[in-house]
ROSE-4610 file (N, C-alpha, C; in Angstrom, 1 decimal, always signed):
// ROSE-4610
residu = [X/X/X/X/X/X/X/X/X/X/X/X/X/X/X/X/X/X/X/X/X/X/X/X/X/X/X/X/X/X/X/X/X/X/X/X/X/X/X/X/X/X/X/X/X/X/X/X/X/X/X/X/X/X/X/X/X/X/X/X/X/X/X/X/X/X/X/X/X/X/X/X/X/X/X/X/X/X/X/X/X/X/X/X/X/X/X/X/X/X/X/X/X/X/X/X/X/X/X/X/X/X/X/X/X/X/X/X/X/X/X/X/X/X/X/X/X/X/X/X/X/X/X/X/X/X/X/X/X/X/X/X/X/X/X/X/X/X/X/X/X/X/X/X/X/X/X/X/X/X/X/X/X/X/X/X/X/X/X/X/X/X/X/X/X/X/X/X/X/X/X/X/X/X/X/X/X/X/X/X/X/X/X/X/X/X/X/X/X/X/X/X/X/X/X/X/X/X/X/X/X/X/X/X/X/X/X/X/X/X/X/X/X/X/X/X/X/X/X/X/X/X/X/X/X/X/X/X/X/X/X/X/X/X/X/X/X/X/X/X/X/X/X/X/X/X/X/X/X/X/X/X/X/X/X/X/X/X/X/X/X/X/X/X/X/X/X/X/X/X/X/X/X/X/X/X/X/X/X/X/X/X/X/X/X/X/X/X/X/X/X/X/X/X/X/X/X/X/X/X/X/X/X/X/X/X/X/X/X/X/X/X/X/X/X/X/X/X/X/X/X/X/X/X/X/X/X/X/X/X/X/X/X/X/X/X/X/X/X/X/X/X/X/X/X/X/X/X/X/X/X/X/X/X/X/X/X/X/X/X/X/X/X/X/X/X/X/X/X/X/X/X/X/X/X/X/X/X/X/X/X/X/X/X/X/X/X/X/X/X/X/X/X/X/X/X/X/X/X/X/X/X/X/X/X/X/X/X/X/X/X/X/X/X/X/X/X/X/X/X/X/X/X/X/X/X/X/X/X/X/X/X/X/X/X/X/X/X/X/X/X/X/X/X/X/X/X/X/X/X/X/X/X/X/X/X/X/X/X/X/X/X/X/X/X/X/X/X/X/X/X/X/X/X/X/X/X/X/X/X/X/X/X/X/X/X/X/X/X/X/X/X/X/X/X/X/X/X/X/X/X/X/X/X/X/X/X/X/X/X/X/X/X/X/X/X/X/X/X/X/X/X/X/X/X/X/X/X/X/X/X/X/X/X/X/X/X/X/X/X/X/X/X/X/X/X/X/X/X/X/X/X/X/X/X/X/X/X/X/X/X/X/X/X/X/X/X/X/X/X/X/X/X/X/X/X/X/X/X/X/X/X/X/X/X/X/X/X/X/X/X/X/X/X/X/X/X/X/X/X/X/X/X/X/X/X/X/X/X/X/X/X/X/X/X/X/X/X/X/X/X/X/X/X/X/X/X/X/X/X/X/X/X]
num = [1/1/1/2/2/2/3/3/3/4/4/4/5/5/5/6/6/6/7/7/7/8/8/8/9/9/9/10/10/10/11/11/11/12/12/12/13/13/13/14/14/14/15/15/15/16/16/16/17/17/17/18/18/18/19/19/19/20/20/20/21/21/21/22/22/22/23/23/23/24/24/24/25/25/25/26/26/26/27/27/27/28/28/28/29/29/29/30/30/30/31/31/31/32/32/32/33/33/33/34/34/34/35/35/35/36/36/36/37/37/37/38/38/38/39/39/39/40/40/40/41/41/41/42/42/42/43/43/43/44/44/44/45/45/45/46/46/46/47/47/47/48/48/48/49/49/49/50/50/50/51/51/51/52/52/52/53/53/53/54/54/54/55/55/55/56/56/56/57/57/57/58/58/58/59/59/59/60/60/60/61/61/61/62/62/62/63/63/63/64/64/64/65/65/65/66/66/66/67/67/67/68/68/68/69/69/69/70/70/70/71/71/71/72/72/72/73/73/73/74/74/74/75/75/75/76/76/76/77/77/77/78/78/78/79/79/79/80/80/80/81/81/81/82/82/82/83/83/83/84/84/84/85/85/85/86/86/86/87/87/87/88/88/88/89/89/89/90/90/90/91/91/91/92/92/92/93/93/93/94/94/94/95/95/95/96/96/96/97/97/97/98/98/98/99/99/99/100/100/100/101/101/101/102/102/102/103/103/103/104/104/104/105/105/105/106/106/106/107/107/107/108/108/108/109/109/109/110/110/110/111/111/111/112/112/112/113/113/113/114/114/114/115/115/115/116/116/116/117/117/117/118/118/118/119/119/119/120/120/120/121/121/121/122/122/122/123/123/123/124/124/124/125/125/125/126/126/126/127/127/127/128/128/128/129/129/129/130/130/130/131/131/131/132/132/132/133/133/133/134/134/134/135/135/135/136/136/136/137/137/137/138/138/138/139/139/139/140/140/140/141/141/141/142/142/142/143/143/143/144/144/144/145/145/145/146/146/146/147/147/147/148/148/148/149/149/149/150/150/150/151/151/151/152/152/152/153/153/153/154/154/154/155/155/155/156/156/156/157/157/157/158/158/158/159/159/159/160/160/160/161/161/161/162/162/162/163/163/163/164/164/164/165/165/165/166/166/166/167/167/167/168/168/168/169/169/169/170/170/170/171/171/171/172/172/172/173/173/173/174/174/174/175/175/175/176/176/176/177/177/177/178/178/178/179/179/179/180/180/180/181/181/181/182/182/182/183/183/183/184/184/184/185/185/185/186/186/186/187/187/187/188/188/188/189/189/189/190/190/190/191/191/191/192/192/192/193/193/193/194/194/194/195/195/195/196/196/196/197/197/197/198/198/198/199/199/199/200/200/200/201/201/201/202/202/202/203/203/203/204/204/204/205/205/205/206/206/206/207/207/207/208/208/208/209/209/209/210/210/210/211/211/211]
x = [+4.5/+5.6/+6.8/+7.4/+8.6/+9.8/+10.4/+11.6/+12.8/+13.9/+15.0/+15.6/+15.6/+16.2/+15.3/+13.9/+13.0/+13.2/+13.4/+13.6/+14.9/+15.9/+17.2/+17.0/+16.3/+16.1/+15.2/+14.2/+13.3/+14.1/+15.1/+15.9/+16.7/+17.0/+17.8/+17.0/+15.7/+14.9/+14.9/+15.4/+15.5/+16.1/+17.2/+17.9/+19.1/+19.0/+20.1/+21.4/+21.4/+22.7/+23.6/+23.0/+23.7/+24.6/+24.4/+25.0/+26.5/+26.9/+28.4/+28.7/+29.8/+30.2/+30.3/+30.6/+30.8/+29.5/+28.4/+27.2/+27.2/+28.0/+28.0/+28.7/+29.9/+30.5/+29.7/+29.0/+28.2/+27.1/+26.5/+25.5/+26.1/+27.3/+28.0/+28.1/+28.5/+28.7/+27.4/+26.3/+25.0/+24.6/+24.8/+24.5/+25.4/+26.6/+27.6/+27.1/+26.7/+26.3/+25.1/+24.1/+22.9/+23.3/+24.2/+24.5/+25.2/+26.0/+26.5/+25.5/+24.6/+23.5/+22.7/+22.4/+21.5/+22.3/+23.6/+24.3/+24.5/+24.4/+24.4/+23.0/+22.0/+20.6/+20.2/+20.7/+20.3/+19.1/+18.0/+16.7/+16.2/+16.4/+15.9/+16.6/+17.9/+18.6/+18.2/+18.1/+17.7/+16.4/+15.4/+14.1/+14.0/+14.8/+14.9/+15.4/+16.4/+17.0/+15.9/+15.1/+14.2/+12.9/+12.6/+11.6/+12.0/+13.3/+13.8/+13.7/+14.0/+13.9/+12.4/+11.5/+10.1/+9.6/+10.1/+9.6/+10.2/+11.4/+12.1/+11.3/+11.0/+10.3/+8.8/+8.2/+6.9/+7.1/+8.1/+8.3/+8.7/+9.5/+10.0/+8.8/+7.9/+6.8/+5.8/+5.6/+4.8/+5.5/+6.8/+7.5/+7.4/+7.4/+7.2/+5.8/+4.8/+3.4/+3.2/+3.9/+3.9/+4.3/+5.4/+5.8/+4.7/+4.2/+3.2/+2.0/+1.5/+0.3/+0.6/+1.7/+2.0/+2.5/+3.3/+4.0/+5.0/+5.5/+6.4/+7.7/+7.7/+8.9/+8.5/+9.4/+9.2/+9.7/+9.4/+10.0/+11.4/+12.0/+13.4/+13.7/+14.8/+15.1/+16.6/+17.0/+18.4/+18.7/+19.0/+19.2/+20.6/+21.5/+23.0/+23.5/+24.8/+25.3/+24.9/+24.6/+24.3/+24.4/+24.6/+24.6/+23.2/+22.2/+20.9/+19.9/+19.0/+18.0/+16.7/+16.4/+15.2/+13.9/+13.8/+12.7/+13.2/+12.4/+12.9/+13.7/+13.5/+14.3/+15.1/+15.3/+16.0/+16.9/+18.2/+19.2/+19.7/+20.4/+20.9/+21.9/+22.6/+23.6/+23.0/+21.9/+21.1/+20.5/+19.9/+19.2/+20.2/+21.4/+22.3/+22.6/+22.8/+23.0/+21.9/+20.6/+19.5/+19.2/+19.7/+19.6/+20.3/+21.4/+22.1/+21.9/+21.2/+21.0/+20.2/+19.2/+18.4/+19.2/+20.3/+21.2/+22.0/+22.7/+23.7/+23.1/+21.9/+21.2/+20.6/+20.2/+19.6/+20.7/+22.0/+23.0/+23.5/+23.3/+23.7/+22.7/+21.5/+20.4/+20.7/+20.4/+20.6/+19.7/+20.1/+19.3/+17.9/+17.8/+16.5/+15.8/+14.7/+13.9/+13.4/+13.4/+12.8/+13.9/+15.1/+16.2/+16.1/+16.4/+16.2/+17.6/+17.7/+19.0/+18.6/+19.2/+18.8/+17.3/+16.7/+15.3/+14.4/+15.0/+14.2/+14.3/+13.2/+13.2/+14.3/+15.2/+16.4/+16.1/+14.9/+14.5/+14.3/+13.6/+13.3/+14.6/+15.4/+16.7/+17.5/+17.8/+18.6/+18.0/+16.6/+15.9/+16.1/+16.0/+16.1/+17.6/+18.5/+19.9/+20.3/+20.0/+20.4/+19.7/+18.5/+17.7/+18.3/+18.8/+19.4/+20.7/+21.5/+22.8/+22.5/+21.5/+21.2/+20.8/+20.0/+19.6/+20.8/+21.8/+23.0/+23.7/+23.8/+24.4/+23.7/+22.3/+21.5/+21.7/+21.9/+22.1/+23.4/+24.4/+25.6/+25.5/+24.7/+24.4/+23.6/+22.7/+21.9/+22.7/+23.8/+24.6/+25.3/+25.5/+26.2/+25.2/+23.9/+22.9/+22.8/+23.4/+23.3/+21.9/+21.4/+20.1/+19.4/+18.2/+17.5/+16.2/+16.0/+14.8/+14.2/+12.9/+12.4/+11.1/+10.7/+9.5/+9.9/+9.2/+9.5/+9.4/+8.6/+8.4/+9.4/+10.2/+11.0/+12.5/+13.2/+14.6/+15.4/+16.6/+17.6/+17.1/+16.3/+15.8/+14.7/+14.1/+12.9/+13.2/+14.1/+14.4/+13.5/+12.6/+11.8/+11.1/+10.4/+9.6/+10.6/+11.8/+12.7/+13.1/+13.4/+13.9/+12.8/+11.5/+10.5/+10.0/+9.6/+9.1/+10.1/+11.3/+12.3/+13.1/+13.2/+14.0/+13.4/+13.0/+12.6/+11.5/+10.5/+9.5/+10.1/+11.2/+11.9/+12.4/+13.1/+13.8/+12.8/+11.7/+10.8/+10.1/+9.7/+9.2/+10.2/+11.4/+12.5/+12.8/+12.9/+13.2/+12.0/+10.7/+9.5/+9.5/+9.9/+10.0/+11.1/+12.2/+13.4/+12.9/+12.0/+11.7/+10.5/+9.9/+8.7/+9.2/+8.3/+8.8/+8.3/+7.8/+7.3/+7.9/+8.5/+9.0/+7.8/+6.7/+5.5/+5.1/+5.1/+4.8/+5.8/+7.1/+8.1/+7.9/+7.6/+7.3/+6.1/+5.0/+3.7/+3.9/+4.4/+4.6/+5.5/+6.7/+7.7/+7.3/+6.7/+6.2/+5.1/+4.2/+3.1/+3.6/+4.5/+5.1/+5.8/+6.6/+7.4/+6.4/+5.4/+4.4/+3.6/+3.3/+2.5/+3.4/+4.7/+5.6/+5.7/+5.8/+5.9/+4.8/+3.5/+2.3/+2.1/+2.5/+2.4/+3.3/+4.5/+5.6/+5.1/+4.6/+4.1/+2.9/+2.0/+0.8/+1.1/+1.9/+2.1/+3.3/+4.1/+5.3/+5.0/+5.3/+5.1/+3.7/+2.6/+1.3/+0.7/+0.8/+0.2/+1.2/+2.5/+3.5/+3.5/+3.0/+3.0/+4.3/+5.1/+6.3/+7.5]
y = [-19.5/-19.8/-18.9/-18.3/-17.4/-18.1/-17.4/-17.9/-17.9/-18.6/-18.6/-17.2/-16.4/-15.1/-14.3/-14.5/-13.7/-14.1/-15.3/-15.8/-15.2/-15.1/-14.6/-13.1/-12.4/-11.0/-10.8/-11.5/-11.4/-11.8/-12.7/-13.1/-11.9/-10.9/-9.8/-8.4/-8.5/-7.3/-6.5/-5.2/-4.4/-5.0/-5.8/-6.4/-5.5/-5.0/-4.1/-4.8/-6.1/-6.8/-6.7/-6.3/-6.1/-4.8/-4.0/-2.7/-2.7/-1.8/-1.5/-0.1/+0.3/+1.7/+2.5/+1.8/+2.6/+3.5/+3.1/+3.8/+5.3/+5.5/+6.8/+7.8/+7.5/+8.4/+8.6/+7.6/+7.6/+8.7/+8.7/+9.6/+11.1/+11.2/+12.5/+13.0/+12.1/+12.5/+13.1/+12.4/+12.8/+14.2/+14.3/+15.6/+16.7/+16.4/+17.4/+17.9/+16.9/+17.3/+18.2/+17.9/+18.7/+20.0/+20.1/+21.4/+22.3/+21.8/+22.6/+23.2/+22.4/+23.0/+23.9/+23.7/+24.6/+25.9/+25.8/+27.1/+27.9/+27.3/+28.0/+28.4/+28.1/+28.3/+27.7/+26.5/+25.8/+25.0/+25.7/+25.0/+24.1/+24.4/+23.5/+22.1/+22.1/+20.9/+20.2/+20.9/+20.3/+19.6/+20.3/+19.7/+18.6/+18.7/+17.5/+16.3/+16.5/+15.4/+14.8/+15.6/+15.1/+14.5/+15.0/+14.3/+13.0/+12.8/+11.6/+10.5/+11.0/+10.1/+9.7/+10.7/+10.4/+9.4/+9.5/+8.4/+7.1/+7.1/+5.8/+5.1/+5.8/+5.2/+4.7/+5.5/+5.0/+3.6/+3.5/+2.3/+1.2/+1.4/+0.4/-0.1/+0.8/+0.3/-0.5/-0.1/-0.9/-2.3/-2.3/-3.6/-4.5/-3.9/-4.7/-5.2/-4.5/-4.9/-6.0/-5.9/-7.0/-8.3/-8.3/-9.5/-10.0/-9.1/-9.5/-10.1/-9.5/-10.0/-11.3/-11.5/-12.8/-13.9/-13.5/-14.4/-15.2/-14.6/-15.4/-14.6/-13.4/-12.6/-11.2/-10.2/-8.8/-8.7/-7.6/-7.4/-7.4/-6.8/-6.8/-7.0/-7.7/-8.0/-7.7/-7.4/-7.2/-8.1/-9.4/-10.3/-10.4/-9.7/-9.9/-9.1/-9.0/-8.3/-6.8/-6.3/-5.0/-4.6/-3.2/-2.8/-2.6/-2.6/-2.5/-2.6/-3.6/-3.8/-3.1/-2.0/-1.2/-1.9/-2.2/-2.9/-4.0/-4.9/-6.1/-5.9/-4.7/-4.4/-3.2/-2.7/-1.4/-1.6/-1.5/-1.5/-0.1/+0.2/+1.5/+2.0/+1.2/+1.7/+2.2/+1.5/+2.0/+3.3/+3.4/+4.5/+5.8/+5.6/+6.7/+7.2/+6.1/+6.5/+7.2/+6.8/+7.4/+8.8/+9.0/+10.3/+11.4/+11.0/+12.0/+11.8/+10.7/+10.5/+11.7/+12.1/+13.2/+14.6/+14.7/+15.9/+15.8/+14.7/+14.7/+14.6/+14.0/+14.0/+15.4/+16.1/+17.4/+18.5/+18.3/+19.3/+19.3/+18.3/+18.3/+18.7/+19.1/+19.4/+20.8/+21.0/+22.2/+23.3/+24.5/+25.5/+25.7/+25.5/+25.7/+24.3/+24.2/+22.9/+22.6/+23.6/+23.4/+23.0/+23.0/+22.6/+21.2/+20.8/+19.4/+18.8/+17.6/+16.8/+15.7/+15.7/+14.7/+14.7/+15.9/+16.1/+15.7/+15.3/+14.8/+15.9/+16.2/+17.1/+16.7/+17.6/+17.2/+16.5/+16.9/+16.1/+14.7/+14.4/+13.0/+12.3/+13.0/+12.4/+12.0/+12.9/+12.6/+11.6/+11.7/+10.7/+9.3/+9.2/+7.9/+7.4/+8.3/+7.9/+7.4/+8.2/+7.8/+6.5/+6.3/+5.0/+3.8/+4.0/+2.8/+2.5/+3.5/+3.4/+2.6/+3.1/+2.4/+1.0/+0.7/-0.7/-1.6/-1.1/-1.8/-2.1/-1.1/-1.4/-2.5/-2.5/-3.5/-4.8/-4.9/-6.2/-6.8/-6.0/-6.5/-7.0/-6.2/-6.6/-7.8/-8.0/-9.2/-10.5/-10.2/-11.4/-12.0/-11.2/-11.7/-11.9/-11.8/-12.1/-11.0/-9.9/-8.8/-8.1/-8.1/-7.6/-8.8/-9.2/-10.3/-9.9/-10.7/-10.5/-11.9/-12.1/-13.5/-13.6/-12.5/-12.5/-12.4/-13.2/-13.2/-11.9/-10.9/-9.7/-8.6/-8.9/-7.9/-8.6/-8.6/-9.2/-8.6/-9.2/-8.7/-8.9/-10.0/-10.3/-9.4/-8.7/-7.9/-6.6/-5.8/-4.7/-3.4/-3.5/-2.3/-1.7/-2.6/-2.2/-1.6/-2.2/-1.8/-0.3/-0.1/+1.3/+2.3/+1.9/+2.9/+3.2/+2.1/+2.2/+2.1/+1.6/+1.5/+2.8/+3.6/+4.8/+6.0/+5.7/+6.9/+7.7/+7.1/+7.9/+8.7/+8.2/+9.0/+10.2/+10.0/+11.1/+12.2/+11.8/+12.8/+13.6/+12.9/+13.6/+14.6/+14.0/+14.8/+16.2/+15.9/+17.0/+18.0/+17.4/+18.3/+19.2/+18.7/+19.5/+20.5/+20.1/+21.0/+22.2/+22.0/+23.0/+23.9/+23.6/+24.4/+25.8/+26.7/+28.1/+28.8/+28.0/+28.5/+27.7/+28.3/+27.5/+26.9/+27.5/+26.9/+25.6/+25.6/+24.3/+23.2/+23.6/+22.6/+22.0/+22.9/+22.5/+21.5/+22.0/+21.3/+19.8/+19.8/+18.5/+17.6/+18.1/+17.2/+16.9/+17.8/+17.6/+16.5/+16.6/+15.7/+14.3/+14.2/+12.9/+12.2/+12.9/+12.4/+12.1/+12.9/+12.7/+11.4/+11.2/+10.0/+8.7/+8.9/+7.8/+7.4/+8.5/+8.2/+7.6/+8.1/+7.5/+6.0/+5.8/+4.4/+3.5/+4.0/+3.1/+2.7/+3.8/+3.5/+2.6/+2.8/+2.0/+0.6/+0.4/-1.0/-1.7/-0.9/-1.4/-1.7/-0.8/-1.1/-1.4/-0.7/-0.9/-2.3/-2.5/-3.8/-4.9/-4.6/-5.5/-6.2/-5.5/-6.1/-5.9/-4.9/-4.7/-4.6]
z = [-6.8/-5.8/-6.2/-5.2/-5.4/-6.1/-6.9/-7.6/-6.5/-6.9/-6.0/-5.8/-6.8/-6.7/-5.8/-5.9/-5.1/-3.6/-3.4/-2.0/-1.4/-2.3/-1.8/-1.4/-2.3/-2.0/-0.7/-0.6/+0.6/+1.9/+1.8/+3.0/+3.5/+2.7/+3.2/+3.2/+2.8/+2.7/+4.0/+4.0/+5.1/+6.3/+6.1/+7.2/+7.6/+8.8/+9.3/+9.4/+9.4/+9.5/+8.3/+7.2/+5.9/+5.9/+6.9/+6.9/+6.6/+5.7/+5.5/+5.6/+6.1/+6.3/+5.1/+3.9/+2.7/+2.3/+2.8/+2.4/+3.0/+4.1/+4.7/+3.8/+3.3/+2.4/+1.0/+0.6/-0.6/-0.3/+0.9/+1.3/+1.3/+1.8/+1.8/+0.4/-0.5/-2.0/-2.6/-2.3/-2.8/-2.3/-0.9/-0.3/-0.8/-1.0/-1.6/-2.9/-3.8/-5.2/-5.1/-4.3/-4.2/-3.6/-2.6/-2.0/-3.0/-3.9/-4.9/-5.8/-6.3/-7.1/-6.4/-5.1/-4.3/-4.1/-3.8/-3.6/-4.8/-6.0/-7.3/-7.7/-6.9/-7.2/-8.6/-8.8/-10.0/-9.8/-9.5/-9.1/-10.2/-11.5/-12.4/-12.3/-12.1/-12.0/-10.6/-9.6/-8.3/-8.4/-8.9/-9.0/-10.0/-11.0/-12.0/-11.3/-10.3/-9.6/-8.7/-8.0/-7.0/-7.7/-8.9/-9.7/-10.2/-10.5/-10.9/-9.8/-8.6/-7.4/-7.3/-7.4/-7.2/-8.2/-9.4/-10.4/-10.2/-9.7/-9.4/-8.3/-7.2/-6.1/-6.6/-7.4/-7.9/-8.6/-9.5/-10.2/-9.3/-8.2/-7.3/-6.4/-6.1/-5.3/-6.1/-7.3/-8.2/-8.4/-8.6/-8.8/-7.5/-6.4/-5.1/-5.1/-5.5/-5.6/-6.6/-7.7/-8.7/-8.1/-7.3/-6.6/-5.7/-4.9/-3.8/-4.5/-5.6/-6.3/-7.0/-7.6/-8.3/-7.4/-6.3/-5.5/-6.2/-7.4/-8.2/-8.4/-8.9/-9.0/-9.4/-9.0/-9.4/-10.9/-11.5/-12.8/-12.8/-11.7/-11.6/-10.1/-9.7/-8.4/-8.2/-6.9/-6.6/-5.4/-5.7/-4.5/-4.2/-4.8/-4.6/-3.3/-3.2/-2.1/-2.1/-0.9/-0.7/+0.7/+1.0/+2.4/+3.0/+2.1/+2.6/+1.5/+1.5/+0.4/+0.9/+0.3/+0.7/+0.2/-1.0/-1.7/-2.5/-2.9/-3.6/-4.8/-5.5/-6.6/-6.4/-5.2/-4.9/-3.7/-4.0/-2.9/-2.6/-1.6/-1.2/-2.2/-2.8/-3.8/-5.0/-5.5/-6.6/-6.3/-5.0/-4.6/-4.7/-4.2/-4.2/-5.7/-6.5/-8.0/-8.5/-8.3/-8.8/-8.2/-7.0/-6.3/-7.1/-7.8/-8.6/-10.1/-10.5/-12.0/-12.6/-11.9/-12.5/-12.6/-11.7/-11.7/-13.0/-13.1/-14.3/-15.6/-15.7/-17.0/-17.3/-16.3/-16.6/-16.9/-16.4/-16.6/-18.0/-18.8/-20.2/-21.2/-20.7/-21.6/-22.2/-23.5/-24.2/-23.5/-23.5/-22.8/-23.5/-24.8/-25.5/-25.7/-25.0/-25.0/-26.5/-27.3/-28.6/-29.6/-29.2/-30.2/-30.5/-31.7/-32.2/-32.5/-32.2/-32.5/-33.5/-34.7/-35.7/-36.0/-35.9/-36.1/-35.0/-33.8/-32.7/-31.6/-30.9/-29.8/-28.8/-28.5/-27.6/-26.3/-25.7/-24.4/-24.7/-25.8/-26.2/-26.6/-27.3/-27.8/-26.6/-25.7/-24.5/-23.6/-23.4/-22.6/-23.1/-24.4/-25.0/-25.0/-25.3/-25.3/-23.9/-22.9/-21.5/-21.1/-21.6/-21.3/-21.9/-23.1/-23.7/-23.0/-22.7/-22.0/-20.7/-19.9/-18.6/-18.8/-19.8/-20.0/-20.5/-21.2/-21.5/-20.2/-19.3/-18.0/-17.2/-17.3/-16.6/-17.2/-18.5/-19.2/-18.6/-18.4/-17.9/-16.4/-15.6/-14.2/-14.2/-15.1/-15.2/-15.6/-16.4/-16.8/-15.6/-14.5/-13.3/-12.2/-12.4/-11.5/-10.4/-10.6/-9.6/-9.7/-10.9/-11.2/-12.0/-11.5/-12.1/-12.8/-14.0/-14.7/-14.9/-14.6/-14.6/-15.3/-16.0/-16.8/-18.3/-19.2/-20.6/-21.3/-20.8/-21.5/-20.9/-20.0/-19.3/-19.2/-20.3/-20.3/-21.4/-21.5/-22.5/-23.9/-24.1/-25.5/-25.9/-24.9/-25.2/-24.3/-24.6/-23.7/-23.8/-24.9/-25.1/-23.9/-23.2/-22.0/-20.9/-20.8/-19.8/-20.2/-21.5/-21.9/-21.7/-22.0/-22.0/-20.5/-19.8/-18.5/-17.4/-17.6/-16.6/-16.6/-17.7/-17.7/-18.4/-19.6/-20.4/-19.8/-19.0/-18.3/-17.2/-16.5/-15.5/-16.1/-17.3/-17.9/-18.4/-19.0/-19.5/-18.4/-17.3/-16.2/-15.5/-15.4/-14.8/-15.6/-17.0/-17.9/-17.9/-17.9/-17.8/-16.6/-15.5/-14.3/-14.4/-15.0/-15.3/-16.1/-17.0/-18.0/-17.5/-16.4/-15.9/-15.6/-16.0/-16.0/-14.7/-13.7/-12.5/-11.3/-10.4/-9.1/-8.5/-8.4/-7.8/-8.4/-9.8/-10.5/-10.2/-10.1/-9.8/-8.4/-7.4/-6.0/-6.0/-6.6/-6.6/-7.1/-8.4/-9.1/-8.3/-8.0/-7.4/-6.0/-5.2/-3.9/-3.9/-4.8/-4.9/-5.2/-6.1/-6.5/-5.3/-4.6/-3.5/-2.3/-2.1/-1.1/-1.3/-2.6/-3.0/-2.8/-3.1/-2.9/-1.4/-0.5/+0.9/+1.5/+1.1/+1.5/+1.1/-0.2/-0.7/+0.0/+0.3/+0.9/+2.4/+3.1/+4.4/+4.4/+3.5/+3.4/+3.0/+1.9/+1.4/+2.1/+2.8/+3.5/+4.9/+5.8/+7.3/+7.7/+7.0/+7.5/+7.1/+5.7/+5.2/+5.1/+4.9/+4.8/+3.4/+2.4/+1.1/+0.4/+0.6/-0.1/+1.0]
């Protein structure tokens, strides 16, 4: 049986009546940030950002399928106020944030992927650091029920899985794409990831109605 938070999220899922005009300038900000990086030909950063989006959507689709399969709760839900709820755990505001998350996390990476920080490969160090920071933010959001966790293995008392699968994997894939020495590899990997996301969303969303 769906939890109350799940019911709240389902009640506004892809409901156009939730629209608020502030999402238009947010879209403009995201486009502006990408246009700056493209104009500077910072392709490593651009593809890192796109790969981050692709990983996020993969997770969000899996999260929606978890709810469909269990009919109880997703691993995370976003039942609160939003201008548009895209998936049960993804609103438009989070999407715009994640659209630029891969950009700003990639821009602070050391130029040398082999450089170590405190004896740790810098990509792993920054990936873990950003992941912990993101989970701290999520804990705050969870405390006000803006972001909900309803499974015992996915909550503030056991944040390990959230850190690893909620963010760290995003970072590592994003950073790996950033470091690829071939534009062709960047395009193939990122394009394949985004294409798989689009296919899965269409299949499990509009076609089957599972998410």
